[in-house]
C-alpha positions as CSV (number, residue, x, y, z in Angstrom):
1,M,-38.1,-12.8,-14.4
2,I,-35.1,-10.7,-13.4
3,D,-32.2,-12.5,-11.9
4,D,-31.7,-10.8,-8.4
5,K,-27.9,-11.7,-8.4
6,T,-27.5,-10.3,-11.8
7,G,-29.5,-7.2,-10.9
8,N,-27.4,-6.7,-7.8
9,E,-24.2,-7.1,-9.7
10,D,-25.4,-4.5,-12.3
11,L,-26.2,-1.9,-9.6
12,L,-22.8,-2.5,-7.9
13,D,-21.0,-1.9,-11.2
14,I,-22.9,1.3,-11.7
15,R,-22.1,2.5,-8.1
16,L,-18.5,1.5,-8.6
17,T,-18.2,3.4,-12.0
18,D,-19.9,6.4,-10.6
19,L,-17.4,6.5,-7.6
20,L,-14.5,6.2,-9.9
21,D,-15.7,8.7,-12.3
22,T,-17.2,11.4,-10.1
23,R,-16.7,10.8,-6.4
24,L,-12.9,10.3,-5.9
25,H,-12.9,13.6,-3.8
26,E,-15.3,11.9,-1.3
27,V,-12.9,9.1,-0.7
28,E,-10.1,11.5,-0.2
29,A,-12.2,13.6,2.2
30,A,-13.0,10.4,4.2
31,V,-9.4,9.4,4.5
32,R,-8.4,13.0,5.6
33,K,-11.2,13.1,8.1
34,A,-10.2,9.6,9.6
35,A,-6.6,10.8,10.0
36,A,-7.7,14.2,11.4
37,E,-9.9,12.6,14.1
38,E,-8.1,9.5,15.0
39,I,-4.3,9.6,14.0
40,T,-3.0,13.2,14.0
41,P,-4.3,14.1,17.5
42,R,-2.4,11.2,18.9
43,F,0.9,11.8,17.0
44,R,3.6,12.3,19.7
45,Q,0.9,12.1,22.3
46,L,0.5,8.3,22.8
47,A,0.5,6.9,26.4
48,A,2.4,3.7,27.0
49,H,-0.7,1.7,27.4
50,E,-1.9,2.7,23.9
51,V,0.9,0.7,22.2
52,V,0.9,-2.9,21.9
53,Q,3.2,-5.5,20.4
54,K,1.5,-7.8,17.9
55,N,4.2,-10.3,16.6
56,G,7.3,-8.9,18.3
57,P,9.0,-5.5,18.9
58,H,8.9,-4.4,15.2
59,D,5.3,-5.1,14.8
60,L,3.2,-2.6,16.8
61,V,-0.3,-1.4,17.0
62,T,-1.7,1.7,18.7
63,V,-5.2,2.9,19.6
64,A,-4.8,5.2,16.6
65,D,-4.5,2.2,14.2
66,R,-7.7,0.6,15.6
67,L,-9.8,3.7,15.7
68,A,-8.7,4.9,12.4
69,E,-9.6,1.6,10.7
70,Q,-13.0,1.5,12.3
71,H,-13.6,5.0,11.2
72,L,-12.6,4.1,7.5
73,T,-14.6,1.0,7.5
74,R,-17.8,3.0,8.4
75,S,-17.2,5.8,6.0
76,L,-15.8,3.8,2.9
77,T,-18.6,1.1,2.9
78,A,-21.2,4.0,3.2
79,L,-19.6,5.5,0.1
80,L,-19.9,2.3,-1.9
81,P,-22.8,0.2,-0.7
82,G,-22.1,-3.5,-1.3
83,S,-18.3,-3.2,-0.9
84,V,-16.3,-4.7,1.9
85,V,-13.1,-3.8,3.9
86,V,-9.9,-5.9,4.3
87,G,-8.1,-3.9,7.0
88,E,-4.8,-4.8,8.7
89,E,-6.2,-4.8,12.3
90,A,-9.4,-6.6,11.4
91,V,-7.4,-9.3,9.6
92,H,-5.2,-9.7,12.6
93,A,-8.3,-10.4,14.7
94,D,-10.0,-12.6,12.1
95,P,-7.8,-13.9,9.1
96,S,-10.8,-15.3,7.3
97,I,-11.5,-11.7,6.2
98,L,-8.8,-12.0,3.7
99,E,-11.1,-14.3,1.6
100,A,-12.8,-11.1,0.5
101,L,-9.8,-10.4,-1.8
102,H,-11.0,-13.3,-4.0
103,G,-14.7,-12.4,-4.0
104,D,-16.8,-10.4,-6.5
105,A,-17.5,-7.5,-4.2
106,P,-15.4,-4.3,-4.4
107,V,-12.9,-4.3,-1.5
108,W,-11.4,-1.5,0.3
109,I,-8.0,-2.6,1.3
110,V,-6.9,-0.4,4.4
111,D,-3.7,0.1,6.4
112,P,-4.8,2.8,9.0
113,V,-1.2,3.7,10.1
114,D,1.5,2.4,7.7
115,G,4.8,2.9,9.5
116,T,3.5,2.4,12.9
117,R,6.9,2.2,14.4
118,Q,7.7,5.6,13.1
119,F,4.4,6.9,14.4
120,V,5.1,5.6,17.9
121,H,8.6,7.1,17.9
122,G,7.3,10.5,16.8
123,D,8.8,10.3,13.4
124,P,6.7,12.0,10.5
125,G,7.5,9.0,8.2
126,F,4.0,7.3,8.4
127,C,0.8,7.4,6.3
128,T,-2.7,6.0,5.8
129,L,-3.2,3.7,2.9
130,V,-6.5,2.9,1.1
131,A,-6.9,1.0,-2.1
132,L,-10.0,0.0,-3.9
133,A,-9.8,-3.3,-5.7
134,R,-12.1,-5.7,-7.4
135,R,-11.4,-9.4,-8.6
136,G,-7.7,-8.9,-7.8
137,E,-7.2,-5.7,-9.7
138,V,-6.4,-2.4,-8.0
139,L,-8.6,0.3,-9.4
140,A,-7.7,3.3,-7.3
141,S,-5.6,4.2,-4.3
142,W,-5.1,7.0,-1.8
143,T,-1.7,7.5,0.0
144,Y,-2.0,10.1,2.7
145,A,0.9,11.3,4.9
146,P,-0.7,13.8,7.3
147,A,2.5,14.9,9.0
148,R,4.1,15.8,5.7
149,D,0.6,17.2,4.2
150,E,0.9,14.9,1.1
151,M,-2.1,13.1,-0.6
152,A,-1.3,10.9,-3.7
153,V,-4.3,9.6,-5.6
154,A,-3.8,7.0,-8.3
155,V,-6.6,5.8,-10.7
156,R,-5.8,2.8,-13.1
157,G,-5.2,4.2,-16.5
158,R,-5.5,7.9,-15.3
159,G,-2.2,8.5,-13.7
160,V,-1.4,10.0,-10.2
161,Q,-2.3,13.3,-8.6
162,L,-0.1,14.6,-5.8
163,N,-1.9,17.3,-3.8
164,G,-4.1,17.9,-6.6
165,Q,-1.5,18.3,-9.4
166,P,-0.5,15.6,-11.9
167,L,2.6,13.8,-10.6
168,V,5.3,13.5,-13.1
169,R,8.3,11.4,-11.9
170,R,11.7,13.0,-11.9
171,P,14.1,11.3,-14.2
172,A,16.8,9.0,-12.9
173,A,20.2,10.5,-12.5
174,A,22.7,9.2,-14.9
175,D,25.4,6.8,-13.8
176,C,24.2,6.6,-10.2
177,E,23.8,3.6,-7.9
178,L,20.3,2.2,-7.7
179,Q,18.7,3.3,-4.4
180,V,16.6,0.3,-3.0
181,A,14.6,0.1,0.0
182,T,14.6,-3.6,1.3
183,S,12.6,-5.6,4.0
184,H,13.6,-5.5,7.7
185,P,15.6,-8.5,8.6
186,D,13.0,-9.6,11.3
187,F,10.5,-10.2,8.5
188,T,12.5,-12.4,6.3
189,T,13.1,-16.2,6.1
190,P,16.7,-17.6,5.7
191,D,16.0,-18.0,2.0
192,Q,14.8,-14.6,1.6
193,K,17.6,-13.1,3.4
194,R,20.0,-14.8,1.0
195,A,18.0,-13.5,-2.0
196,L,18.1,-9.9,-0.6
197,L,21.9,-10.3,-0.1
198,G,22.0,-10.4,-3.9
199,L,21.4,-6.7,-3.8
200,R,24.8,-6.1,-2.1
201,T,26.6,-5.7,-5.3
202,E,28.3,-2.9,-7.2
203,G,25.8,-0.4,-8.6
204,V,23.2,-1.0,-6.0
205,A,22.7,0.7,-2.7
206,P,20.2,-1.2,-0.5
207,R,18.9,0.3,2.8
208,P,16.2,-0.8,5.3
209,C,12.8,0.4,4.3
210,G,10.6,2.6,6.5
211,S,6.9,2.9,5.8
212,A,6.1,0.8,2.7
213,G,3.6,3.3,1.5
214,L,6.0,6.2,1.5
215,E,8.7,4.1,-0.1
216,Y,6.3,3.4,-3.1
217,L,5.5,7.2,-3.2
218,A,9.3,7.9,-3.3
219,I,9.5,5.6,-6.4
220,A,6.6,7.4,-8.0
221,K,8.1,10.8,-7.3
222,G,11.7,9.7,-8.6
223,E,13.3,9.8,-5.2
224,L,14.0,6.1,-5.1
225,D,14.6,3.4,-7.8
226,A,13.1,0.4,-6.2
227,V,11.9,-1.6,-3.2
228,A,12.6,-5.4,-2.6
229,F,10.1,-6.8,0.0
230,S,9.7,-10.3,1.6
231,W,6.1,-10.1,2.9
232,E,2.8,-9.9,0.8
233,N,0.3,-8.3,3.1
234,S,-2.1,-6.5,0.7
235,W,-2.6,-3.5,2.8
236,D,1.1,-2.6,2.6
237,H,1.4,-3.0,-1.1
238,A,-1.9,-2.5,-2.9
239,A,-2.0,1.3,-2.9
240,G,1.7,1.8,-3.7
241,L,1.9,-0.7,-6.5
242,L,-0.7,1.4,-8.3
243,L,1.3,4.5,-7.7
244,V,4.3,2.9,-9.3
245,T,2.6,1.5,-12.3
246,E,0.7,4.6,-13.1
247,T,4.0,6.5,-13.2
248,G,5.7,4.1,-15.6
249,G,7.1,1.5,-13.2
250,G,6.4,-2.2,-12.8
251,H,6.7,-5.1,-10.4
252,L,7.6,-8.8,-10.4
253,T,8.2,-11.5,-7.9
254,V,11.4,-13.5,-7.7
255,A,9.6,-16.1,-9.8
256,G,9.2,-13.4,-12.6
257,E,5.5,-13.0,-12.2
258,P,3.5,-9.9,-11.4
259,F,2.7,-9.5,-7.7
260,R,-0.9,-10.6,-6.8
261,I,-2.6,-8.7,-4.1
262,G,-4.6,-11.9,-3.2
263,G,-1.5,-13.6,-2.0
264,G,0.4,-16.8,-2.8
265,N,3.4,-15.0,-4.4
266,A,6.9,-16.1,-4.7
267,L,9.0,-13.9,-2.3
268,P,10.8,-11.6,-2.4
269,F,9.4,-9.3,-4.9
270,T,10.3,-5.9,-6.4
271,A,8.6,-2.8,-7.6
272,A,10.7,-0.3,-9.5
273,R,10.7,2.9,-11.5
274,D,10.8,1.2,-15.0
275,A,10.9,-2.2,-16.6
276,E,14.6,-2.3,-17.0
277,T,15.2,-1.8,-13.2
278,V,12.5,-4.4,-12.4
279,R,14.4,-7.0,-14.4
280,R,17.8,-6.1,-12.9
281,I,16.5,-6.3,-9.4
282,V,14.7,-9.6,-10.0
283,A,17.8,-11.1,-11.6
284,L,20.0,-10.1,-8.6
285,L,17.3,-11.6,-6.2
286,A,17.2,-14.8,-8.1
287,G,20.9,-15.1,-8.0
């Protein structure tokens, strides 16, 4: 007799392998379509009632966030039957959805509009983030900045494509300050603030971050050396961490451990262009 559970898992493995090997373009098309239908038409066109504060003035949600996440939830689960979605807005409504990150099913991790503040203010520095993970490992990611016409696709072990071309990171400039994007003060505890103050030292130039997804892309492109963040929402980090690692970078928490998308990390953490920079930033954060 065939074990139904084993049979279902085997079928899911086949579907997942097929998607990663031959159907990445379909995911990219789904991301582009969601942005074209739900996000771009509302850019610089939002009415006041279409913007709501979630947890304060720096944590906003718009009708574009909600509709784009719903659009992606439908399209992505159709592309990979048996998969589930962990989306920022769905988790805000029902935190138990986060438990899917610890399950066996493939998980689409979705941030429909990363950089909502920028989006609301008419700034093009926002993007849509999608990552595909299973059992805590990010397998592929899509970072799409529609206002900049940039699409970065990363696949574990296969590198990064930016607008269809292999992304080769620019080398670091010699003898320059490390450029580091850091958490907004509103999203840090007193202990985290003290840790981040360690970056205010000679040879390091910290600045407040914008869209987390675009900061990770900047590291992958060689335009930024590192980030130092004090929050661990998987939808903000999963896609970008794969971009960074697939272009030769790395990441560690202040405890010296790799960042886990399932949570429970010691914070703050850093992602940086290379192992040496990772170690240097962690040392400064740890004091």
